[in-house]
N, CA, C and O atoms as a CHARMM CRD file, in Angstrom:
* protein
*
  376
    1    1 MET  N     -0.04700  -9.65100 -24.90700 PROA 1      0.00000
    2    1 MET  CA     1.36800  -9.35500 -24.88400 PROA 1      0.00000
    3    1 MET  C      2.12400 -10.68300 -24.84400 PROA 1      0.00000
    4    1 MET  O      1.80000 -11.56700 -24.05100 PROA 1      0.00000
    5    2 THR  N      3.11300 -10.81100 -25.68800 PROA 2      0.00000
    6    2 THR  CA     3.89100 -12.05000 -25.73900 PROA 2      0.00000
    7    2 THR  C      4.91400 -12.10100 -24.61400 PROA 2      0.00000
    8    2 THR  O      5.22100 -11.08500 -23.98900 PROA 2      0.00000
    9    3 ALA  N      5.43100 -13.28300 -24.36700 PROA 3      0.00000
   10    3 ALA  CA     6.45200 -13.44000 -23.32700 PROA 3      0.00000
   11    3 ALA  C      7.68100 -12.60200 -23.65000 PROA 3      0.00000
   12    3 ALA  O      8.28700 -12.02000 -22.75000 PROA 3      0.00000
   13    4 ALA  N      8.05300 -12.53300 -24.91700 PROA 4      0.00000
   14    4 ALA  CA     9.21700 -11.73400 -25.31800 PROA 4      0.00000
   15    4 ALA  C      8.99000 -10.25200 -25.03100 PROA 4      0.00000
   16    4 ALA  O      9.91100  -9.54700 -24.61900 PROA 4      0.00000
   17    5 GLN  N      7.76600  -9.78300 -25.25000 PROA 5      0.00000
   18    5 GLN  CA     7.44600  -8.38100 -24.96400 PROA 5      0.00000
   19    5 GLN  C      7.50700  -8.10000 -23.47000 PROA 5      0.00000
   20    5 GLN  O      7.99100  -7.04700 -23.05500 PROA 5      0.00000
   21    6 ILE  N      7.02200  -9.03000 -22.66500 PROA 6      0.00000
   22    6 ILE  CA     7.05700  -8.86400 -21.21200 PROA 6      0.00000
   23    6 ILE  C      8.49900  -8.80400 -20.72700 PROA 6      0.00000
   24    6 ILE  O      8.85200  -7.92100 -19.94500 PROA 6      0.00000
   25    7 VAL  N      9.32800  -9.72600 -21.17900 PROA 7      0.00000
   26    7 VAL  CA    10.73900  -9.73800 -20.78300 PROA 7      0.00000
   27    7 VAL  C     11.41100  -8.44800 -21.21300 PROA 7      0.00000
   28    7 VAL  O     12.19700  -7.87400 -20.46000 PROA 7      0.00000
   29    8 SER  N     11.10900  -7.99100 -22.41400 PROA 8      0.00000
   30    8 SER  CA    11.70100  -6.74600 -22.91400 PROA 8      0.00000
   31    8 SER  C     11.32100  -5.57100 -22.02800 PROA 8      0.00000
   32    8 SER  O     12.17100  -4.74500 -21.69400 PROA 8      0.00000
   33    9 ARG  N     10.06300  -5.48900 -21.64800 PROA 9      0.00000
   34    9 ARG  CA     9.61900  -4.39100 -20.78000 PROA 9      0.00000
   35    9 ARG  C     10.29800  -4.45500 -19.42600 PROA 9      0.00000
   36    9 ARG  O     10.68800  -3.42400 -18.87700 PROA 9      0.00000
   37   10 LEU  N     10.44300  -5.65800 -18.87900 PROA 10     0.00000
   38   10 LEU  CA    11.09500  -5.80300 -17.57800 PROA 10     0.00000
   39   10 LEU  C     12.55600  -5.38300 -17.64000 PROA 10     0.00000
   40   10 LEU  O     13.06300  -4.75700 -16.70900 PROA 10     0.00000
   41   11 LEU  N     13.22400  -5.71600 -18.71200 PROA 11     0.00000
   42   11 LEU  CA    14.62900  -5.36000 -18.85100 PROA 11     0.00000
   43   11 LEU  C     14.81400  -3.86300 -19.08000 PROA 11     0.00000
   44   11 LEU  O     15.84900  -3.30400 -18.71700 PROA 11     0.00000
   45   12 GLU  N     13.81900  -3.21100 -19.67800 PROA 12     0.00000
   46   12 GLU  CA    13.90200  -1.76700 -19.92200 PROA 12     0.00000
   47   12 GLU  C     13.77000  -0.96600 -18.64000 PROA 12     0.00000
   48   12 GLU  O     14.29800   0.14300 -18.55200 PROA 12     0.00000
   49   13 ASP  N     13.08200  -1.49800 -17.65300 PROA 13     0.00000
   50   13 ASP  CA    12.87800  -0.77800 -16.39400 PROA 13     0.00000
   51   13 ASP  C     14.15300  -0.85500 -15.56400 PROA 13     0.00000
   52   13 ASP  O     14.41400  -1.86100 -14.90400 PROA 13     0.00000
   53   14 LYS  N     14.93300   0.19900 -15.60100 PROA 14     0.00000
   54   14 LYS  CA    16.20100   0.22400 -14.87800 PROA 14     0.00000
   55   14 LYS  C     16.13200   1.11300 -13.65000 PROA 14     0.00000
   56   14 LYS  O     17.16600   1.46600 -13.08300 PROA 14     0.00000
   57   15 THR  N     14.93800   1.47700 -13.23600 PROA 15     0.00000
   58   15 THR  CA    14.77600   2.28800 -12.03900 PROA 15     0.00000
   59   15 THR  C     15.21800   1.45900 -10.83800 PROA 15     0.00000
   60   15 THR  O     14.67100   0.38300 -10.59800 PROA 15     0.00000
   61   16 PRO  N     16.18800   1.93800 -10.09100 PROA 16     0.00000
   62   16 PRO  CA    16.64900   1.13900  -8.94600 PROA 16     0.00000
   63   16 PRO  C     15.57800   1.08100  -7.84800 PROA 16     0.00000
   64   16 PRO  O     14.85800   2.05100  -7.60700 PROA 16     0.00000
   65   17 TYR  N     15.49800  -0.05100  -7.20900 PROA 17     0.00000
   66   17 TYR  CA    14.60400  -0.20600  -6.07300 PROA 17     0.00000
   67   17 TYR  C     15.32700   0.26400  -4.82500 PROA 17     0.00000
   68   17 TYR  O     16.55400   0.19900  -4.74800 PROA 17     0.00000
   69   18 GLU  N     14.57600   0.73200  -3.86100 PROA 18     0.00000
   70   18 GLU  CA    15.15500   1.07300  -2.57600 PROA 18     0.00000
   71   18 GLU  C     14.26900   0.50500  -1.48500 PROA 18     0.00000
   72   18 GLU  O     13.09800   0.20000  -1.71200 PROA 18     0.00000
   73   19 GLU  N     14.82700   0.37100  -0.32900 PROA 19     0.00000
   74   19 GLU  CA    14.06700  -0.13600   0.80700 PROA 19     0.00000
   75   19 GLU  C     13.86600   0.98700   1.80700 PROA 19     0.00000
   76   19 GLU  O     14.75300   1.80800   2.04000 PROA 19     0.00000
   77   20 ARG  N     12.69100   1.00100   2.38600 PROA 20     0.00000
   78   20 ARG  CA    12.37300   1.94800   3.44500 PROA 20     0.00000
   79   20 ARG  C     11.76100   1.16200   4.59900 PROA 20     0.00000
   80   20 ARG  O     11.06700   0.16800   4.38400 PROA 20     0.00000
   81   21 ALA  N     12.01700   1.60800   5.81200 PROA 21     0.00000
   82   21 ALA  CA    11.51000   0.90500   6.98900 PROA 21     0.00000
   83   21 ALA  C     10.59700   1.83700   7.78200 PROA 21     0.00000
   84   21 ALA  O     10.86600   3.03000   7.92200 PROA 21     0.00000
   85   22 TYR  N      9.52100   1.26500   8.29300 PROA 22     0.00000
   86   22 TYR  CA     8.53100   2.01300   9.05200 PROA 22     0.00000
   87   22 TYR  C      8.20600   1.24800  10.33100 PROA 22     0.00000
   88   22 TYR  O      8.34000   0.02600  10.39500 PROA 22     0.00000
   89   23 THR  N      7.78700   1.97500  11.31900 PROA 23     0.00000
   90   23 THR  CA     7.26700   1.36800  12.53300 PROA 23     0.00000
   91   23 THR  C      5.79000   1.71500  12.60700 PROA 23     0.00000
   92   23 THR  O      5.41500   2.88500  12.52700 PROA 23     0.00000
   93   24 ILE  N      4.96100   0.70300  12.75900 PROA 24     0.00000
   94   24 ILE  CA     3.51300   0.90400  12.84500 PROA 24     0.00000
   95   24 ILE  C      3.06500   0.44200  14.22200 PROA 24     0.00000
   96   24 ILE  O      3.28600  -0.70600  14.60600 PROA 24     0.00000
   97   25 SER  N      2.43400   1.34400  14.95900 PROA 25     0.00000
   98   25 SER  CA     1.89100   1.02100  16.27400 PROA 25     0.00000
   99   25 SER  C      0.37400   1.09800  16.19400 PROA 25     0.00000
  100   25 SER  O     -0.18700   2.10300  15.75600 PROA 25     0.00000
  101   26 ALA  N     -0.28100   0.02800  16.62200 PROA 26     0.00000
  102   26 ALA  CA    -1.74300  -0.01800  16.59400 PROA 26     0.00000
  103   26 ALA  C     -2.19400  -1.21800  17.41100 PROA 26     0.00000
  104   26 ALA  O     -1.38100  -2.00200  17.90200 PROA 26     0.00000
  105   27 ARG  N     -3.50300  -1.34100  17.54400 PROA 27     0.00000
  106   27 ARG  CA    -4.04800  -2.51100  18.21200 PROA 27     0.00000
  107   27 ARG  C     -3.74600  -3.75300  17.37500 PROA 27     0.00000
  108   27 ARG  O     -3.68700  -3.66100  16.14900 PROA 27     0.00000
  109   28 PRO  N     -3.55500  -4.91000  18.00700 PROA 28     0.00000
  110   28 PRO  CA    -3.19500  -6.12600  17.26400 PROA 28     0.00000
  111   28 PRO  C     -4.13600  -6.44700  16.10200 PROA 28     0.00000
  112   28 PRO  O     -3.68100  -6.83900  15.02800 PROA 28     0.00000
  113   29 GLU  N     -5.43600  -6.28400  16.30900 PROA 29     0.00000
  114   29 GLU  CA    -6.37800  -6.60900  15.23000 PROA 29     0.00000
  115   29 GLU  C     -6.24800  -5.64400  14.04800 PROA 29     0.00000
  116   29 GLU  O     -6.51200  -6.01700  12.90500 PROA 29     0.00000
  117   30 HSD  N     -5.84000  -4.40500  14.32700 PROA 30     0.00000
  118   30 HSD  CA    -5.61100  -3.44800  13.24300 PROA 30     0.00000
  119   30 HSD  C     -4.32300  -3.77900  12.50400 PROA 30     0.00000
  120   30 HSD  O     -4.26300  -3.68600  11.27800 PROA 30     0.00000
  121   31 LEU  N     -3.29200  -4.16500  13.25100 PROA 31     0.00000
  122   31 LEU  CA    -2.04300  -4.57500  12.61100 PROA 31     0.00000
  123   31 LEU  C     -2.27000  -5.79400  11.71600 PROA 31     0.00000
  124   31 LEU  O     -1.69000  -5.88400  10.63400 PROA 31     0.00000
  125   32 ASP  N     -3.10600  -6.72700  12.15900 PROA 32     0.00000
  126   32 ASP  CA    -3.42200  -7.90000  11.33700 PROA 32     0.00000
  127   32 ASP  C     -4.04300  -7.48200  10.01300 PROA 32     0.00000
  128   32 ASP  O     -3.69400  -8.02100   8.96300 PROA 32     0.00000
  129   33 LYS  N     -4.95900  -6.52700  10.05900 PROA 33     0.00000
  130   33 LYS  CA    -5.61500  -6.06900   8.83400 PROA 33     0.00000
  131   33 LYS  C     -4.64300  -5.32100   7.92100 PROA 33     0.00000
  132   33 LYS  O     -4.69700  -5.47300   6.70100 PROA 33     0.00000
  133   34 ILE  N     -3.76500  -4.52300   8.50000 PROA 34     0.00000
  134   34 ILE  CA    -2.76000  -3.81100   7.70800 PROA 34     0.00000
  135   34 ILE  C     -1.83500  -4.81500   7.03100 PROA 34     0.00000
  136   34 ILE  O     -1.46300  -4.63300   5.87100 PROA 34     0.00000
  137   35 GLU  N     -1.46200  -5.87100   7.74700 PROA 35     0.00000
  138   35 GLU  CA    -0.62300  -6.91000   7.16100 PROA 35     0.00000
  139   35 GLU  C     -1.33700  -7.62900   6.02400 PROA 35     0.00000
  140   35 GLU  O     -0.70200  -8.02500   5.04600 PROA 35     0.00000
  141   36 GLN  N     -2.66000  -7.80200   6.14200 PROA 36     0.00000
  142   36 GLN  CA    -3.42200  -8.39600   5.04300 PROA 36     0.00000
  143   36 GLN  C     -3.34500  -7.49800   3.80500 PROA 36     0.00000
  144   36 GLN  O     -3.24300  -7.99200   2.68200 PROA 36     0.00000
  145   37 LEU  N     -3.39600  -6.18300   4.01400 PROA 37     0.00000
  146   37 LEU  CA    -3.25900  -5.24700   2.89800 PROA 37     0.00000
  147   37 LEU  C     -1.88200  -5.39000   2.26100 PROA 37     0.00000
  148   37 LEU  O     -1.77000  -5.42800   1.03500 PROA 37     0.00000
  149   38 PHE  N     -0.82700  -5.47200   3.08200 PROA 38     0.00000
  150   38 PHE  CA     0.52400  -5.66700   2.55300 PROA 38     0.00000
  151   38 PHE  C      0.60300  -6.95500   1.73700 PROA 38     0.00000
  152   38 PHE  O      1.20900  -6.98500   0.66600 PROA 38     0.00000
  153   39 SER  N     -0.01200  -8.01500   2.25100 PROA 39     0.00000
  154   39 SER  CA    -0.00600  -9.29400   1.55200 PROA 39     0.00000
  155   39 SER  C     -0.69800  -9.17200   0.19400 PROA 39     0.00000
  156   39 SER  O     -0.21800  -9.71900  -0.79900 PROA 39     0.00000
  157   40 TRP  N     -1.81200  -8.46400   0.15000 PROA 40     0.00000
  158   40 TRP  CA    -2.50900  -8.26400  -1.12200 PROA 40     0.00000
  159   40 TRP  C     -1.63200  -7.48900  -2.08900 PROA 40     0.00000
  160   40 TRP  O     -1.56300  -7.83500  -3.26900 PROA 40     0.00000
  161   41 ILE  N     -0.95500  -6.43800  -1.61000 PROA 41     0.00000
  162   41 ILE  CA    -0.05400  -5.67100  -2.47100 PROA 41     0.00000
  163   41 ILE  C      1.02800  -6.58000  -3.03100 PROA 41     0.00000
  164   41 ILE  O      1.34000  -6.50200  -4.21900 PROA 41     0.00000
  165   42 ASN  N      1.61100  -7.44700  -2.19200 PROA 42     0.00000
  166   42 ASN  CA     2.62400  -8.38400  -2.66600 PROA 42     0.00000
  167   42 ASN  C      2.07800  -9.30200  -3.75400 PROA 42     0.00000
  168   42 ASN  O      2.81100  -9.68400  -4.66600 PROA 42     0.00000
  169   43 SER  N      0.81200  -9.65500  -3.66800 PROA 43     0.00000
  170   43 SER  CA     0.23100 -10.57200  -4.66200 PROA 43     0.00000
  171   43 SER  C      0.12300  -9.92200  -6.04000 PROA 43     0.00000
  172   43 SER  O     -0.05400 -10.62300  -7.03700 PROA 43     0.00000
  173   44 THR  N      0.22500  -8.61400  -6.11100 PROA 44     0.00000
  174   44 THR  CA     0.11800  -7.93600  -7.41000 PROA 44     0.00000
  175   44 THR  C      1.43500  -7.95300  -8.18200 PROA 44     0.00000
  176   44 THR  O      1.47300  -7.50900  -9.32900 PROA 44     0.00000
  177   45 ARG  N      2.50800  -8.45100  -7.58400 PROA 45     0.00000
  178   45 ARG  CA     3.80600  -8.49900  -8.26200 PROA 45     0.00000
  179   45 ARG  C      3.78400  -9.37700  -9.50100 PROA 45     0.00000
  180   45 ARG  O      4.66000  -9.25200 -10.35600 PROA 45     0.00000
  181   46 SER  N      2.81600 -10.25200  -9.61400 PROA 46     0.00000
  182   46 SER  CA     2.74500 -11.15000 -10.76400 PROA 46     0.00000
  183   46 SER  C      2.23000 -10.44800 -12.01400 PROA 46     0.00000
  184   46 SER  O      2.07400 -11.08100 -13.05900 PROA 46     0.00000
  185   47 GLY  N      1.96900  -9.16600 -11.91900 PROA 47     0.00000
  186   47 GLY  CA     1.48700  -8.42700 -13.07700 PROA 47     0.00000
  187   47 GLY  C      0.02300  -8.05100 -12.97500 PROA 47     0.00000
  188   47 GLY  O     -0.53800  -7.49200 -13.91800 PROA 47     0.00000
  189   48 HSD  N     -0.59000  -8.34000 -11.87400 PROA 48     0.00000
  190   48 HSD  CA    -1.99600  -8.01200 -11.64500 PROA 48     0.00000
  191   48 HSD  C     -2.12700  -6.54200 -11.27400 PROA 48     0.00000
  192   48 HSD  O     -1.39800  -6.05000 -10.41200 PROA 48     0.00000
  193   49 SER  N     -3.03800  -5.84900 -11.90900 PROA 49     0.00000
  194   49 SER  CA    -3.34300  -4.47500 -11.52900 PROA 49     0.00000
  195   49 SER  C     -4.63600  -4.47600 -10.73200 PROA 49     0.00000
  196   49 SER  O     -5.53700  -5.26600 -11.01100 PROA 49     0.00000
  197   50 GLY  N     -4.73100  -3.61700  -9.76400 PROA 50     0.00000
  198   50 GLY  CA    -5.94800  -3.56900  -8.97400 PROA 50     0.00000
  199   50 GLY  C     -5.94000  -2.39800  -8.03500 PROA 50     0.00000
  200   50 GLY  O     -4.95900  -1.65900  -7.95600 PROA 50     0.00000
  201   51 GLY  N     -7.01200  -2.22600  -7.33200 PROA 51     0.00000
  202   51 GLY  CA    -7.13800  -1.12900  -6.39100 PROA 51     0.00000
  203   51 GLY  C     -7.46600  -1.63900  -4.99900 PROA 51     0.00000
  204   51 GLY  O     -8.12400  -2.66600  -4.83500 PROA 51     0.00000
  205   52 ALA  N     -6.99600  -0.90500  -4.00100 PROA 52     0.00000
  206   52 ALA  CA    -7.27100  -1.25800  -2.61100 PROA 52     0.00000
  207   52 ALA  C     -7.65200   0.01300  -1.86800 PROA 52     0.00000
  208   52 ALA  O     -7.25800   1.11300  -2.25400 PROA 52     0.00000
  209   53 SER  N     -8.40800  -0.14900  -0.82000 PROA 53     0.00000
  210   53 SER  CA    -8.77000   1.00200   0.00700 PROA 53     0.00000
  211   53 SER  C     -8.61100   0.61700   1.46600 PROA 53     0.00000
  212   53 SER  O     -8.66500  -0.55700   1.83300 PROA 53     0.00000
  213   54 ILE  N     -8.41200   1.63600   2.28400 PROA 54     0.00000
  214   54 ILE  CA    -8.32000   1.41300   3.72300 PROA 54     0.00000
  215   54 ILE  C     -9.19400   2.46700   4.39800 PROA 54     0.00000
  216   54 ILE  O     -9.10100   3.65600   4.09200 PROA 54     0.00000
  217   55 TYR  N    -10.02900   2.02300   5.30100 PROA 55     0.00000
  218   55 TYR  CA   -10.91800   2.90200   6.04400 PROA 55     0.00000
  219   55 TYR  C    -10.39700   2.99200   7.46900 PROA 55     0.00000
  220   55 TYR  O    -10.16900   1.97400   8.12200 PROA 55     0.00000
  221   56 VAL  N    -10.21400   4.19400   7.93900 PROA 56     0.00000
  222   56 VAL  CA    -9.77800   4.39700   9.31800 PROA 56     0.00000
  223   56 VAL  C    -10.89900   5.09100  10.06900 PROA 56     0.00000
  224   56 VAL  O    -11.32900   6.17900   9.68700 PROA 56     0.00000
  225   57 ASP  N    -11.36900   4.46700  11.13300 PROA 57     0.00000
  226   57 ASP  CA   -12.48000   4.97900  11.93300 PROA 57     0.00000
  227   57 ASP  C    -12.14100   6.36100  12.48000 PROA 57     0.00000
  228   57 ASP  O    -11.07700   6.57100  13.06400 PROA 57     0.00000
  229   58 GLY  N    -13.04500   7.28100  12.28600 PROA 58     0.00000
  230   58 GLY  CA   -12.79500   8.66000  12.67300 PROA 58     0.00000
  231   58 GLY  C    -13.10000   9.00600  14.11700 PROA 58     0.00000
  232   58 GLY  O    -12.84300  10.13800  14.52800 PROA 58     0.00000
  233   59 ASP  N    -13.64000   8.07700  14.91500 PROA 59     0.00000
  234   59 ASP  CA   -13.98800   8.43500  16.29800 PROA 59     0.00000
  235   59 ASP  C    -12.84500   8.19900  17.27500 PROA 59     0.00000
  236   59 ASP  O    -13.01800   8.35200  18.48400 PROA 59     0.00000
  237   60 GLY  N    -11.69400   7.83300  16.76100 PROA 60     0.00000
  238   60 GLY  CA   -10.53800   7.66100  17.62600 PROA 60     0.00000
  239   60 GLY  C    -10.27000   6.23500  18.05700 PROA 60     0.00000
  240   60 GLY  O     -9.28800   5.98200  18.75400 PROA 60     0.00000
  241   61 ALA  N    -11.12300   5.28800  17.66000 PROA 61     0.00000
  242   61 ALA  CA   -10.92100   3.90200  18.05800 PROA 61     0.00000
  243   61 ALA  C     -9.68900   3.29700  17.38000 PROA 61     0.00000
  244   61 ALA  O     -9.00500   2.45300  17.95900 PROA 61     0.00000
  245   62 ALA  N     -9.41800   3.72800  16.17000 PROA 62     0.00000
  246   62 ALA  CA    -8.25300   3.21400  15.43600 PROA 62     0.00000
  247   62 ALA  C     -7.12400   4.21900  15.57400 PROA 62     0.00000
  248   62 ALA  O     -7.00500   5.14400  14.77000 PROA 62     0.00000
  249   63 ARG  N     -6.31900   4.04300  16.56800 PROA 63     0.00000
  250   63 ARG  CA    -5.20600   4.96600  16.82200 PROA 63     0.00000
  251   63 ARG  C     -3.92900   4.35600  16.25000 PROA 63     0.00000
  252   63 ARG  O     -3.08200   3.83100  16.97300 PROA 63     0.00000
  253   64 VAL  N     -3.82400   4.44500  14.93200 PROA 64     0.00000
  254   64 VAL  CA    -2.67100   3.90900  14.22200 PROA 64     0.00000
  255   64 VAL  C     -1.62300   5.00800  14.11600 PROA 64     0.00000
  256   64 VAL  O     -1.92600   6.14300  13.74900 PROA 64     0.00000
  257   65 GLU  N     -0.38700   4.65200  14.44300 PROA 65     0.00000
  258   65 GLU  CA     0.71900   5.59700  14.29500 PROA 65     0.00000
  259   65 GLU  C      1.79500   4.95100  13.43300 PROA 65     0.00000
  260   65 GLU  O      2.25600   3.84600  13.71900 PROA 65     0.00000
  261   66 ILE  N      2.18600   5.65000  12.38100 PROA 66     0.00000
  262   66 ILE  CA     3.21900   5.16100  11.47000 PROA 66     0.00000
  263   66 ILE  C      4.35300   6.17200  11.46400 PROA 66     0.00000
  264   66 ILE  O      4.14300   7.35800  11.20700 PROA 66     0.00000
  265   67 THR  N      5.55100   5.69300  11.74800 PROA 67     0.00000
  266   67 THR  CA     6.72400   6.56700  11.70100 PROA 67     0.00000
  267   67 THR  C      7.73200   5.96800  10.73300 PROA 67     0.00000
  268   67 THR  O      7.89100   4.75000  10.64600 PROA 67     0.00000
  269   68 LYS  N      8.39500   6.83400  10.02200 PROA 68     0.00000
  270   68 LYS  CA     9.43100   6.41700   9.08200 PROA 68     0.00000
  271   68 LYS  C     10.74200   6.35400   9.85200 PROA 68     0.00000
  272   68 LYS  O     11.09000   7.30400  10.55200 PROA 68     0.00000
  273   69 GLN  N     11.46800   5.26400   9.73600 PROA 69     0.00000
  274   69 GLN  CA    12.66500   5.08100  10.55000 PROA 69     0.00000
  275   69 GLN  C     13.78600   6.04500  10.17900 PROA 69     0.00000
  276   69 GLN  O     14.55600   6.44300  11.05200 PROA 69     0.00000
  277   70 LYS  N     13.89700   6.42500   8.93400 PROA 70     0.00000
  278   70 LYS  CA    14.91300   7.39700   8.52600 PROA 70     0.00000
  279   70 LYS  C     14.20900   8.51200   7.77100 PROA 70     0.00000
  280   70 LYS  O     13.97600   8.40400   6.56700 PROA 70     0.00000
  281   71 GLY  N     13.87800   9.56400   8.46800 PROA 71     0.00000
  282   71 GLY  CA    13.18000  10.67600   7.83000 PROA 71     0.00000
  283   71 GLY  C     11.76600  10.81300   8.32600 PROA 71     0.00000
  284   71 GLY  O     11.37000  10.20700   9.32200 PROA 71     0.00000
  285   72 GLU  N     11.01200  11.62300   7.61000 PROA 72     0.00000
  286   72 GLU  CA     9.62400  11.87200   7.98800 PROA 72     0.00000
  287   72 GLU  C      8.69500  11.49200   6.84800 PROA 72     0.00000
  288   72 GLU  O      9.09000  11.47800   5.68200 PROA 72     0.00000
  289   73 LEU  N      7.46700  11.18800   7.19900 PROA 73     0.00000
  290   73 LEU  CA     6.45500  10.93100   6.18400 PROA 73     0.00000
  291   73 LEU  C      6.09900  12.24200   5.49000 PROA 73     0.00000
  292   73 LEU  O      6.07100  13.29000   6.13500 PROA 73     0.00000
  293   74 PRO  N      5.82700  12.19900   4.18500 PROA 74     0.00000
  294   74 PRO  CA     5.44000  13.42600   3.49500 PROA 74     0.00000
  295   74 PRO  C      4.05800  13.88400   3.94200 PROA 74     0.00000
  296   74 PRO  O      3.24300  13.08300   4.39900 PROA 74     0.00000
  297   75 LYS  N      3.80900  15.16200   3.80600 PROA 75     0.00000
  298   75 LYS  CA     2.49200  15.70200   4.13100 PROA 75     0.00000
  299   75 LYS  C      1.47700  15.22800   3.09500 PROA 75     0.00000
  300   75 LYS  O      1.83400  14.96900   1.94600 PROA 75     0.00000
  301   76 VAL  N      0.22600  15.11700   3.49700 PROA 76     0.00000
  302   76 VAL  CA    -0.83700  14.68200   2.59800 PROA 76     0.00000
  303   76 VAL  C     -1.15200  15.79800   1.61000 PROA 76     0.00000
  304   76 VAL  O     -1.37600  16.94400   1.99900 PROA 76     0.00000
  305   77 ASP  N     -1.16400  15.44800   0.33400 PROA 77     0.00000
  306   77 ASP  CA    -1.53000  16.38400  -0.72300 PROA 77     0.00000
  307   77 ASP  C     -2.99200  16.12800  -1.07700 PROA 77     0.00000
  308   77 ASP  O     -3.32300  15.06600  -1.60300 PROA 77     0.00000
  309   78 ASP  N     -3.86400  17.08700  -0.79600 PROA 78     0.00000
  310   78 ASP  CA    -5.29600  16.90400  -1.04400 PROA 78     0.00000
  311   78 ASP  C     -5.60700  16.56000  -2.49400 PROA 78     0.00000
  312   78 ASP  O     -6.61500  15.91000  -2.77000 PROA 78     0.00000
  313   79 ASP  N     -4.75700  16.98500  -3.42200 PROA 79     0.00000
  314   79 ASP  CA    -4.99100  16.68100  -4.83600 PROA 79     0.00000
  315   79 ASP  C     -4.78200  15.19900  -5.14000 PROA 79     0.00000
  316   79 ASP  O     -5.28300  14.69800  -6.14600 PROA 79     0.00000
  317   80 GLN  N     -4.05400  14.50300  -4.28500 PROA 80     0.00000
  318   80 GLN  CA    -3.79300  13.08300  -4.51300 PROA 80     0.00000
  319   80 GLN  C     -4.86700  12.18600  -3.90300 PROA 80     0.00000
  320   80 GLN  O     -4.90100  10.98500  -4.17200 PROA 80     0.00000
  321   81 ILE  N     -5.72300  12.75400  -3.10000 PROA 81     0.00000
  322   81 ILE  CA    -6.79100  11.96900  -2.48300 PROA 81     0.00000
  323   81 ILE  C     -7.90700  11.81700  -3.50300 PROA 81     0.00000
  324   81 ILE  O     -8.50900  12.79900  -3.93600 PROA 81     0.00000
  325   82 ARG  N     -8.17400  10.58100  -3.87900 PROA 82     0.00000
  326   82 ARG  CA    -9.22100  10.32600  -4.86300 PROA 82     0.00000
  327   82 ARG  C     -9.79400   8.94000  -4.62600 PROA 82     0.00000
  328   82 ARG  O     -9.22900   8.13900  -3.88100 PROA 82     0.00000
  329   83 THR  N    -10.90200   8.67100  -5.25600 PROA 83     0.00000
  330   83 THR  CA   -11.50400   7.35700  -5.12900 PROA 83     0.00000
  331   83 THR  C    -11.47500   6.67600  -6.49300 PROA 83     0.00000
  332   83 THR  O    -11.38500   7.33300  -7.53000 PROA 83     0.00000
  333   84 SER  N    -11.54900   5.38400  -6.47400 PROA 84     0.00000
  334   84 SER  CA   -11.52900   4.59900  -7.69300 PROA 84     0.00000
  335   84 SER  C    -12.72600   3.66700  -7.69500 PROA 84     0.00000
  336   84 SER  O    -13.17200   3.20400  -6.64600 PROA 84     0.00000
  337   85 GLN  N    -13.23100   3.40400  -8.86600 PROA 85     0.00000
  338   85 GLN  CA   -14.34100   2.46300  -8.99900 PROA 85     0.00000
  339   85 GLN  C    -13.84500   1.02200  -9.04000 PROA 85     0.00000
  340   85 GLN  O    -14.64800   0.08900  -9.04400 PROA 85     0.00000
  341   86 LYS  N    -12.52600   0.83400  -9.07000 PROA 86     0.00000
  342   86 LYS  CA   -11.96900  -0.50300  -9.22300 PROA 86     0.00000
  343   86 LYS  C    -11.36200  -1.01800  -7.91900 PROA 86     0.00000
  344   86 LYS  O    -10.27900  -1.60300  -7.93200 PROA 86     0.00000
  345   87 ILE  N    -12.03300  -0.81200  -6.82000 PROA 87     0.00000
  346   87 ILE  CA   -11.53300  -1.29100  -5.53000 PROA 87     0.00000
  347   87 ILE  C    -11.75200  -2.78600  -5.45000 PROA 87     0.00000
  348   87 ILE  O    -12.88500  -3.25400  -5.56200 PROA 87     0.00000
  349   88 GLU  N    -10.67000  -3.55000  -5.25600 PROA 88     0.00000
  350   88 GLU  CA   -10.75700  -4.98700  -5.14700 PROA 88     0.00000
  351   88 GLU  C    -10.52800  -5.49300  -3.73400 PROA 88     0.00000
  352   88 GLU  O    -10.95800  -6.59100  -3.38000 PROA 88     0.00000
  353   89 PHE  N     -9.85000  -4.68700  -2.92900 PROA 89     0.00000
  354   89 PHE  CA    -9.47900  -5.12700  -1.58300 PROA 89     0.00000
  355   89 PHE  C     -9.75600  -3.99200  -0.62600 PROA 89     0.00000
  356   89 PHE  O     -9.27200  -2.87900  -0.83300 PROA 89     0.00000
  357   90 ASN  N    -10.51400  -4.24300   0.40600 PROA 90     0.00000
  358   90 ASN  CA   -10.86100  -3.21800   1.38400 PROA 90     0.00000
  359   90 ASN  C    -10.38500  -3.63000   2.76700 PROA 90     0.00000
  360   90 ASN  O    -10.48000  -4.79700   3.14800 PROA 90     0.00000
  361   91 VAL  N     -9.87500  -2.66200   3.51000 PROA 91     0.00000
  362   91 VAL  CA    -9.46300  -2.88200   4.88300 PROA 91     0.00000
  363   91 VAL  C    -10.15200  -1.83400   5.73600 PROA 91     0.00000
  364   91 VAL  O    -10.09500  -0.64400   5.42600 PROA 91     0.00000
  365   92 GLY  N    -10.79900  -2.26100   6.80000 PROA 92     0.00000
  366   92 GLY  CA   -11.45700  -1.31000   7.69800 PROA 92     0.00000
  367   92 GLY  C    -10.87100  -1.38000   9.09400 PROA 92     0.00000
  368   92 GLY  O    -10.83300  -2.44800   9.70500 PROA 92     0.00000
  369   93 LEU  N    -10.42100  -0.25800   9.59300 PROA 93     0.00000
  370   93 LEU  CA    -9.89400  -0.18500  10.94500 PROA 93     0.00000
  371   93 LEU  C    -10.89700   0.59000  11.78700 PROA 93     0.00000
  372   93 LEU  O    -10.95600   1.81700  11.70200 PROA 93     0.00000
  373   94 ASP  N    -11.67100  -0.09300  12.58000 PROA 94     0.00000
  374   94 ASP  CA   -12.66000   0.58300  13.42000 PROA 94     0.00000
  375   94 ASP  C    -12.79900  -0.09900  14.76000 PROA 94     0.00000
  376   94 ASP  O    -13.59000   0.33700  15.59600 PROA 94     0.00000
């Protein structure tokens, strides 16, 4: 893709961005790992596509709570839960 094509595609995307705020409560080491995931997501802004996964320990050791500051988090749709073979970044909370 040429530079002109990239610029053209960027200019065509007129979807407005919005900001949302969340509060995440967890153990410090879990928050550090979540922040690493956020940092990896930010690194994809350069046009890199990739996949990431997060593992949350099921025995209760990872008691992460996320609340949306204005509104509620949507319910989990089982149809959206899937795995990818292209996982590049993994985070484990255990």
